[in-house]
VOBA-1610 file (N, C-alpha, C; in pm, whole numbers, padded with zeros to 5 digits, always signed):
BEGIN
Met-04560+10120+02535Met-04571+10262+02566Met-04499+10344+02460Asn-04564+10450+02410Asn-04499+10533+02310Asn-04424+10650+02375Val-04357+10729+02292Val-04274+10839+02344Val-04358+10940+02421Cys-04473+10975+02368Cys-04561+11072+02435Cys-04597+11022+02575Glu-04643+10900+02584Glu-04683+10844+02715Glu-04565+10838+02811Lys-04448+10800+02761Lys-04330+10790+02846Lys-04289+10927+02899Phe-04292+11029+02814Phe-04254+11162+02859Phe-04352+11214+02966Arg-04479+11186+02950Arg-04578+11227+03051Arg-04554+11150+03182Glu-04524+11022+03170Glu-04498+10941+03288Glu-04373+10991+03362Leu-04268+11024+03287Leu-04144+11071+03349Leu-04163+11205+03421Ser-04242+11293+03364Ser-04270+11421+03431Ser-04336+11397+03566Thr-04433+11307+03567Thr-04503+11276+03692Thr-04408+11216+03794Lys-04319+11126+03750Lys-04224+11064+03843Lys-04128+11168+03900Val-04076+11256+03816Val-03984+11361+03864Val-04055+11449+03967Trp-04179+11486+03938Trp-04257+11568+04031Trp-04271+11496+04166His-04309+11368+04162His-04328+11292+04286His-04196+11273+04361Asp-04088+11243+04288Asp-03959+11222+04353Asp-03910+11350+04421Leu-03928+11462+04355Leu-03888+11590+04416Leu-03977+11623+04535Gly-04105+11589+04524Gly-04196+11612+04635Gly-04158+11529+04757Lys-04120+11404+04733Lys-04077+11318+04843Lys-03949+11372+04906Ala-03857+11414+04822Ala-03732+11472+04872Ala-03761+11597+04956Arg-03854+11678+04910Arg-03891+11799+04985Arg-03943+11762+05124Ser-04029+11659+05130Ser-04085+11618+05259Ser-03979+11564+05354Leu-03870+11511+05299Leu-03760+11458+05379Leu-03650+11561+05400Arg-03673+11683+05348Arg-03575+11792+05356Arg-03442+11751+05294Arg-03452+11687+05176Arg-03335+11648+05099Arg-03337+11724+04967Gln-03218+11743+04910Gln-03207+11804+04779Gln-03152+11702+04682Leu-03233+11660+04585Leu-03186+11566+04485Leu-03086+11632+04392Lys-03001+11551+04331Lys-02903+11603+04237Lys-02959+11597+04095Glu-02930+11701+04021Glu-02975+11710+03882Glu-02930+11590+03800Glu-02805+11549+03817Glu-02752+11442+03735Glu-02821+11309+03765Ser-02862+11288+03891Ser-02931+11164+03927Ser-03063+11152+03852Ile-03137+11263+03843Ile-03264+11261+03771Ile-03240+11239+03622Thr-03140+11309+03568Thr-03110+11294+03426Thr-03074+11150+03392Asp-02992+11087+03476Asp-02951+10948+03450Asp-03072+10855+03450Tyr-03165+10875+03544Tyr-03283+10790+03548Tyr-03369+10812+03423Ile-03388+10938+03386Ile-03468+10970+03268Ile-03409+10901+03144Met-03277+10912+03130Met-03215+10855+03011Met-03229+10703+03007Gln-03220+10640+03123Gln-03238+10494+03127Gln-03377+10456+03079Glu-03477+10532+03120Glu-03614+10504+03078Glu-03635+10533+02929Val-03578+10642+02882Val-03593+10678+02740Val-03525+10572+02652Met-03411+10522+02699Met-03339+10421+02622Met-03415+10289+02613Ser-03512+10269+02700Ser-03589+10145+02699Ser-03701+10147+02596Leu-03727+10262+02536Leu-03833+10272+02436Leu-03792+10204+02305Pro-03890+10160+02226Pro-03859+10091+02100Pro-03778+10178+02005Ala-03681+10117+01939Ala-03596+10191+01845Ala-03676+10244+01727Ser-03795+10190+01704Ser-03879+10240+01595Ser-03936+10378+01627Gln-03928+10419+01755Gln-03980+10549+01796Gln-03869+10648+01833Ile-03767+10598+01901Ile-03660+10686+01946Ile-03533+10604+01967Ile-03421+10659+01923Ile-03290+10599+01944Ile-03207+10698+02023Thr-03146+10653+02133Thr-03068+10742+02218Thr-02930+10684+02241Lys-02829+10768+02232Lys-02691+10728+02259Lys-02631+10822+02364Glu-02546+10764+02448Glu-02473+10844+02547Glu-02329+10859+02499Phe-02280+10982+02507Phe-02144+11010+02466Phe-02055+11027+02589Thr-01933+11073+02570Thr-01836+11083+02679Thr-01888+11166+02794Arg-01875+11115+02916Arg-01915+11189+03036Arg-01829+11314+03048His-01893+11420+03093His-01821+11545+03106His-01840+11602+03246Glu-01771+11708+03274Glu-01777+11768+03407Glu-01910+11837+03430Glu-01948+11848+03557Glu-02065+11926+03593Glu-02040+12074+03564His-02147+12149+03553His-02141+12294+03531His-02057+12327+03408Lys-02081+12253+03302Lys-02009+12273+03178Lys-02074+12382+03095Glu-02016+12404+02980Glu-02080+12492+02883Glu-02174+12408+02798Gly-02252+12477+02714Gly-02330+12405+02614Gly-02449+12329+02668Ala-02478+12213+02608Ala-02603+12142+02635Ala-02578+12002+02689Asp-02681+11946+02755Asp-02677+11809+02803Asp-02725+11711+02696Trp-02826+11752+02621Trp-02904+11657+02541Trp-02945+11723+02411Glu-02934+11649+02302Glu-02976+11699+02172Glu-03088+11611+02119Trp-03193+11674+02069Trp-03307+11603+02010Trp-03310+11627+01860His-03331+11520+01784His-03349+11529+01638His-03483+11464+01604Phe-03572+11541+01543Phe-03703+11489+01502Phe-03701+11469+01351Arg-03720+11344+01309Arg-03719+11312+01165Arg-03862+11296+01115Gly-03897+11374+01015Gly-04029+11362+00954Gly-04030+11258+00843Arg-04146+11207+00811Arg-04154+11106+00705Arg-04123+11164+00568Asp-04116+11297+00558Asp-04077+11362+00432Asp-03928+11391+00427Ala-03851+11328+00519Ala-03705+11341+00524Ala-03659+11480+00567Thr-03744+11551+00641Thr-03703+11678+00699Thr-03672+11657+00847Trp-03593+11750+00902Trp-03546+11738+01040Trp-03571+11867+01118Phe-03602+11849+01248Phe-03606+11963+01341Phe-03520+11925+01461Arg-03440+12020+01505Arg-03335+11991+01603Arg-03346+12082+01725Met-03327+12024+01844Met-03328+12103+01969Met-03207+12066+02053Arg-03164+12161+02136Arg-03058+12135+02233Arg-03106+12175+02371Leu-03089+12084+02468Leu-03142+12105+02602Leu-03032+12105+02708Gln-03051+12191+02806Gln-02967+12195+02925Gln-03057+12179+03047Ala-03029+12084+03133Ala-03114+12057+03250Ala-03076+12146+03368Lys-03176+12185+03447Lys-03159+12258+03572Lys-03261+12205+03672Ile-03221+12192+03795Ile-03309+12139+03898Ile-03347+12248+03997Ile-03468+12241+04047Ile-03516+12340+04142Ile-03451+12318+04279Asp-03419+12428+04347Asp-03375+12422+04486Asp-03501+12412+04571Leu-03518+12300+04640Leu-03644+12274+04709Leu-03665+12362+04831Asp-03560+12416+04887Asp-03575+12507+05002Asp-03620+12646+04959Ala-03572+12688+04841Ala-03598+12826+04798Ala-03695+12838+04682Asp-03735+12725+04621Asp-03821+12727+04502Asp-03763+12817+04393Arg-03636+12795+04367Arg-03569+12868+04260Arg-03470+12775+04191Tyr-03422+12819+04075Tyr-03324+12742+03998Tyr-03191+12816+04008Pro-03110+12787+04109Pro-02994+12870+04142Pro-02885+12874+04035His-02881+12774+03946His-02777+12772+03844His-02830+12813+03706Leu-02946+12875+03704Leu-03006+12913+03576Leu-02920+13014+03502His-02865+13109+03575His-02782+13214+03513His-02634+13189+03544Tyr-02596+13065+03533Tyr-02459+13024+03563Tyr-02360+13084+03463Lys-02244+13124+03517Lys-02135+13178+03434Lys-02011+13091+03451Arg-01940+13075+03341Arg-01812+13004+03345Arg-01709+13089+03271Asn-01601+13119+03341Asn-01495+13205+03284Asn-01554+13336+03232Gly-01653+13388+03306Gly-01711+13518+03272Gly-01815+13514+03163Val-01850+13394+03111Val-01948+13382+03002Val-02072+13310+03055Tyr-02188+13366+03028Tyr-02313+13302+03070Tyr-02336+13173+02991Gln-02378+13070+03063Gln-02407+12943+02997Gln-02516+12958+02891Ser-02616+13043+02919Ser-02724+13062+02823Ser-02672+13122+02692Asp-02572+13210+02700Asp-02514+13266+02578Asp-02444+13158+02496Thr-02372+13070+02566Thr-02303+12960+02498Thr-02403+12863+02436Leu-02507+12830+02512Leu-02609+12739+02462Leu-02675+12795+02336Ile-02709+12922+02338Ile-02773+12986+02223Ile-02678+12989+02102Ala-02554+13028+02127Ala-02458+13040+02016Ala-02431+12905+01950Arg-02412+12802+02031Arg-02381+12670+01975Arg-02503+12610+01905Ala-02621+12635+01960Ala-02742+12586+01895Ala-02763+12656+01761Lys-02741+12786+01758Lys-02758+12861+01633Lys-02661+12811+01526Ala-02541+12777+01567Ala-02439+12732+01471Ala-02479+12603+01400Val-02563+12521+01465Val-02603+12394+01404Val-02752+12391+01367Gly-02819+12506+01376Gly-02960+12512+01337Gly-03053+12443+01434Ala-03026+12456+01566Ala-03109+12393+01668Ala-03179+12498+01753Leu-03289+12458+01814Leu-03363+12542+01906Leu-03311+12515+02047Pro-03253+12614+02117Pro-03198+12591+02250Pro-03302+12610+02359Ala-03300+12520+02458Ala-03398+12527+02565Ala-03340+12471+02695Tyr-03404+12508+02804Tyr-03371+12451+02936Tyr-03482+12355+02977Cys-03441+12241+03034Cys-03536+12147+03092Cys-03529+12163+03243Leu-03638+12206+03304Leu-03641+12237+03446Leu-03708+12124+03523Tyr-03633+12062+03614Tyr-03688+11960+03702Tyr-03757+12033+03818Thr-03888+12012+03831Thr-03969+12104+03909Thr-04064+12034+04005His-04089+12101+04118His-04194+12063+04212His-04234+12187+04291Ser-04361+12192+04332Ser-04408+12302+04416Ser-04524+12255+04503Asn-04527+12308+04624Asn-04639+12281+04715Asn-04733+12400+04727Cys-04689+12516+04677Cys-04763+12637+04710Cys-04818+12714+04591Leu-04771+12687+04469Leu-04819+12764+04355Leu-04935+12693+04285Asp-05033+12769+04240Asp-05142+12713+04159Asp-05096+12713+04014Met-05028+12607+03975Met-04968+12600+03842Met-05071+12571+03734Arg-05193+12538+03775Arg-05297+12512+03676Arg-05333+12639+03599Arg-05309+12754+03660Arg-05346+12881+03596Arg-05261+12912+03474Thr-05147+12846+03463Thr-05059+12874+03349Thr-05066+12766+03242Trp-05152+12667+03261Trp-05162+12556+03165Trp-05212+12608+03031Arg-05136+12580+02924Arg-05172+12632+02792Arg-05193+12523+02688Cys-05197+12398+02733Cys-05213+12287+02641Cys-05362+12263+02614Thr-05399+12256+02488Thr-05539+12232+02452Thr-05567+12084+02427Asp-05463+12001+02427Asp-05479+11858+02398Asp-05500+11774+02524Tyr-05457+11825+02639Tyr-05467+11751+02764Tyr-05519+11841+02875Arg-05592+11780+02968Arg-05641+11855+03083Arg-05525+11893+03173Ser-05541+12003+03246Ser-05432+12052+03331Ser-05396+11948+03438Asp-05268+11932+03457Asp-05216+11838+03555Asp-05081+11892+03602Val-05076+11946+03723Val-04954+12013+03770Val-04835+11919+03771Lys-04858+11790+03787Lys-04747+11695+03793Lys-04670+11690+03661Lys-04735+11731+03553Lys-04668+11728+03424Lys-04567+11842+03409Tyr-04562+11931+03508Tyr-04456+12033+03512Tyr-04328+11978+03572Gly-04327+11849+03610Gly-04207+11789+03667Gly-04087+11806+03576Cys-04107+11792+03446Cys-04006+11823+03344Cys-04066+11930+03253Ser-04016+12050+03266Ser-04071+12164+03190Ser-03964+12225+03102Leu-04006+12278+02987Leu-03913+12343+02895Leu-03935+12494+02892Val-03823+12566+02891Val-03822+12711+02872Val-03715+12739+02769Leu-03746+12818+02668Leu-03648+12847+02565Leu-03533+12930+02621Ala-03412+12905+02572Ala-03294+12975+02621Ala-03304+13126+02598His-03368+13167+02490His-03384+13310+02465His-03474+13374+02570Glu-03569+13297+02623Glu-03655+13349+02730Glu-03577+13361+02860Val-03488+13265+02885Val-03402+13272+03003Val-03312+13395+02994Leu-03260+13419+02875Leu-03176+13537+02854Leu-03251+13664+02891Ser-03379+13671+02857Ser-03458+13790+02886Ser-03482+13809+03036Leu-03468+13704+03115Leu-03487+13712+03260Leu-03359+13752+03334Arg-03251+13752+03262Arg-03120+13769+03326Arg-03099+13909+03382Ala-03154+14009+03317Ala-03133+14146+03362Ala-03177+14166+03506Asn-03287+14101+03544Asn-03337+14111+03681Asn-03296+13990+03766Asn-03211+13904+03710Asn-03164+13785+03780Asn-03280+13698+03828Thr-03385+13692+03747Thr-03502+13612+03783Thr-03472+13464+03767Asp-03485+13391+03877Asp-03462+13247+03871Asp-03559+13170+03961Thr-03664+13237+04008Thr-03761+13170+04095Thr-03868+13100+04013Leu-03928+12999+04073Leu-04035+12928+04005Leu-04151+13023+03976Ser-04187+13106+04070Ser-04298+13199+04048Ser-04267+13297+03937Gly-04140+13336+03923Gly-04102+13431+03820Gly-04092+13371+03682Met-04082+13238+03674Met-04063+13172+03546Met-04185+13095+03498Leu-04282+13080+03585Leu-04393+12989+03557Leu-04467+13022+03428Gln-04482+13148+03395Gln-04554+13186+03273Gln-04483+13139+03146Leu-04354+13108+03158Leu-04277+13067+03041Leu-04261+12915+03031Met-04300+12843+03135Met-04275+12699+03141Met-04382+12619+03067Arg-04336+12518+02993Arg-04426+12431+02918Arg-04390+12286+02949Pro-04485+12202+02989Pro-04454+12061+03012Pro-04383+12002+02891Trp-04277+11926+02916Trp-04192+11885+02803Trp-04259+11788+02709His-04363+11719+02757His-04430+11625+02667His-04498+11697+02551Cys-04525+11827+02567Cys-04594+11901+02460Cys-04518+11893+02328Ser-04385+11889+02335Ser-04306+11883+02212Ser-04331+11756+02132Val-04361+11646+02204Val-04377+11518+02135Val-04521+11470+02130Cys-04610+11537+02202Cys-04750+11493+02207Cys-04847+11586+02134Cys-04805+11706+02105Cys-04897+11807+02051Cys-04963+11758+01923Arg-05094+11777+01915Arg-05171+11729+01801Arg-05195+11835+01694Val-05130+11948+01708Val-05145+12052+01608Val-05095+11998+01474Asp-05169+12022+01367Asp-05132+11972+01235Asp-05098+11822+01241Glu-05186+11744+01305Glu-05153+11606+01337Glu-05128+11517+01217Asn-05169+11559+01100Asn-05142+11480+00979Asn-05009+11516+00914Ala-04945+11619+00966Ala-04817+11663+00910Ala-04704+11573+00961Pro-04590+11570+00891Pro-04475+11493+00938Pro-04429+11541+01077Leu-04366+11452+01152Leu-04326+11481+01290Leu-04244+11608+01302Ser-04146+11625+01217Ser-04060+11743+01225Ser-04141+11872+01210His-04238+11871+01121His-04324+11988+01100His-04409+12015+01224Arg-04463+11909+01284Arg-04550+11925+01400Arg-04474+11985+01518Val-04351+11938+01540Val-04274+11990+01652Val-04240+12137+01630Arg-04199+12170+01509Arg-04167+12310+01483Arg-04292+12397+01497Arg-04403+12350+01448Arg-04528+12425+01458Arg-04569+12444+01603Tyr-04548+12340+01684Tyr-04580+12354+01826Tyr-04503+12470+01886Trp-04373+12477+01858Trp-04293+12584+01918Trp-04328+12721+01863Glu-04370+12726+01738Glu-04420+12854+01686Glu-04539+12902+01768Leu-04631+12811+01797Leu-04750+12846+01874Leu-04719+12866+02021Ala-04629+12782+02075Ala-04599+12787+02218Ala-04538+12920+02259Thr-04467+12984+02171Thr-04404+13111+02205Thr-04501+13228+02195Thr-04622+13201+02147Thr-04719+13310+02133Thr-04847+13285+02212Ala-04859+13167+02276Ala-04984+13132+02345Ala-04999+13211+02474Lys-05116+13270+02493Lys-05145+13345+02616Lys-05287+13311+02661Arg-05304+13303+02793Arg-05438+13281+02849Arg-05508+13416+02857Val-05629+13422+02806Val-05702+13548+02797Val-05839+13533+02863Ser-05875+13626+02950Ser-06006+13627+03013Ser-06097+13720+02937Arg-06217+13673+02906Arg-06314+13756+02836Arg-06437+13774+02924Pro-06495+13892+02924Pro-06614+13916+03008Pro-06725+13816+02980Gly-06775+13754+03086Gly-06887+13662+03072Gly-06852+13530+03009Ala-06721+13500+02996Ala-06680+13374+02933Ala-06565+13312+03011Glu-06544+13184+02991Glu-06432+13118+03056Glu-06301+13166+02995Glu-06196+13149+03073Glu-06063+13184+03025Glu-06029+13096+02905Ile-05973+13155+02800Ile-05940+13080+02680Ile-05794+13102+02644Ile-05747+13027+02547Ile-05609+13043+02499Ile-05613+13110+02361Glu-05536+13216+02346Glu-05523+13282+02217Glu-05377+13278+02174Tyr-05354+13283+02043Tyr-05219+13283+01991Tyr-05191+13420+01932Ile-05103+13491+01996Ile-05072+13629+01957Ile-04934+13631+01893Pro-04923+13665+01764Pro-04794+13660+01696Pro-04687+13742+01767Ser-04567+13686+01775Ser-04454+13753+01835Ser-04337+13743+01740Leu-04309+13850+01669Leu-04202+13847+01570Leu-04067+13824+01636Asp-04050+13874+01759Asp-03923+13856+01828Asp-03893+13708+01851Met-03993+13634+01902Met-03970+13493+01931Met-03971+13408+01805Glu-04053+13445+01708Glu-04062+13367+01585Glu-03927+13357+01516Ala-03847+13461+01530Ala-03716+13464+01465Ala-03620+13361+01523Tyr-03649+13312+01643Tyr-03559+13218+01708Tyr-03591+13072+01676Ile-03703+13046+01611Ile-03740+12909+01577Ile-03671+12871+01447Pro-03577+12777+01451Pro-03503+12743+01328Pro-03593+12677+01223Gln-03552+12687+01100Gln-03625+12624+00991Gln-03596+12474+00988Leu-03682+12401+00920Leu-03657+12258+00901Leu-03535+12239+00812Ser-03468+12127+00830Ser-03349+12096+00752Ser-03372+11968+00671Lys-03303+11958+00559Lys-03307+11836+00479Lys-03192+11742+00515Asn-03106+11786+00606Asn-02988+11707+00639Asn-02978+11686+00790Ala-02914+11578+00829Ala-02884+11549+00969Ala-02734+11525+00982Pro-02677+11548+01100Pro-02533+11525+01119Pro-02495+11379+01094Asp-02368+11357+01064Asp-02320+11221+01035Asp-02346+11127+01153Tyr-02329+11176+01275Tyr-02346+11087+01390Tyr-02491+11045+01407Val-02586+11128+01363Val-02726+11091+01368Val-02758+10985+01262Ile-02706+11004+01143Ile-02726+10903+01038Ile-02665+10770+01080Ala-02548+10775+01143Ala-02483+10653+01189Ala-02566+10583+01296Met-02629+10661+01383Met-02717+10604+01486Met-02834+10531+01422Leu-02893+10592+01319Leu-03008+10530+01253Leu-02969+10403+01178Glu-02850+10405+01121Glu-02805+10291+01042Glu-02743+10182+01128Gly-02716+10214+01255Gly-02654+10117+01343Gly-02514+10079+01299Ser-02446+10173+01234Ser-02314+10144+01178Ser-02200+10199+01263Gly-02230+10227+01389Gly-02128+10287+01474Gly-02136+10437+01467Ile-02087+10505+01568Ile-02097+10651+01574Ile-01962+10712+01604Pro-01940+10836+01561Pro-01815+10904+01596Pro-01801+10915+01747Lys-01679+10939+01793Lys-01655+10946+01937Lys-01737+11056+02002Thr-01750+11170+01936Thr-01830+11280+01990Thr-01907+11347+01878Pro-02021+11410+01909Pro-02093+11490+01810Pro-02022+11622+01784Asp-02092+11715+01717Asp-02034+11845+01685Asp-01982+11915+01810Asp-02062+11910+01917Asp-02031+11977+02042Asp-01977+11873+02139Gln-01851+11884+02175Gln-01789+11780+02256Gln-01838+11783+02401Glu-01916+11884+02439Glu-01975+11885+02571Glu-02106+11806+02575Leu-02159+11772+02460Leu-02289+11706+02452Leu-02281+11565+02509Arg-02376+11530+02593Arg-02373+11399+02658Arg-02467+11297+02593Tyr-02589+11340+02560Tyr-02688+11249+02504Tyr-02741+11303+02372Val-02772+11211+02281Val-02838+11245+02155Val-02954+11148+02136Ser-03071+11203+02107Ser-03190+11120+02078Ser-03244+11154+01942Val-03281+11050+01867Val-03343+11068+01735Val-03485+11015+01744Phe-03583+11104+01724Phe-03724+11069+01726Phe-03769+11041+01584Thr-03836+10928+01564Thr-03883+10892+01431Thr-04033+10863+01436Glu-04091+10841+01321Glu-04233+10806+01313Glu-04249+10691+01216Asp-04352+10611+01238Asp-04376+10495+01153Asp-04416+10537+01012
//
């Protein structure tokens, strides 16, 4: 199984697990889902992805849970930082989305730390719904709509920041911004380009994709340029942090990465 297939499989499992918990009137813990996901990701071949776990940290921390590094065959890199949030199954909302610590919003910290290292900051939302028609927001042209693939969804941190003024944290209020997380690793846009280029290009398009209805025609997807969002997509880099190089070389890794709150680091490669 490759990375794309595994990410799609994990989204479906998270969706089903949350659905089962909902039927039992239980609330799963965010960390339990993250631990399971990481165990599965770590089982993938090292030729596709290498993942390391760093020092465990407290819940409701600052910064990010997980850092992704995409290495292209042309020796370029694209970097992302993710923070996980789980849906409240009783209220269909993400109650800790606009979390504050010591008076500072977590999203502000995530954005600032990601910017400092040239990474794209995003939230990974563990999601399930019984009542929303989530097919209406599907914007992927490579795969047919499948609501279960929203089990793990990505929303950029800058988009979360824009929702803060109205304290929007409901699934219905965020659905237009959510993208199944497999899109980052499965998207076939510029499929002959190096991996790092493809991932960056996906996010350029993902921030501008809108579903458009035309008279007498089926609903289609158009890409409408957004200068505001385009500015947040970092450029490719020719360098990777020392701890990433050490992971690839198998020569041991520093005790912690740049951000000491970071728990997991994954390096995605291509043959």
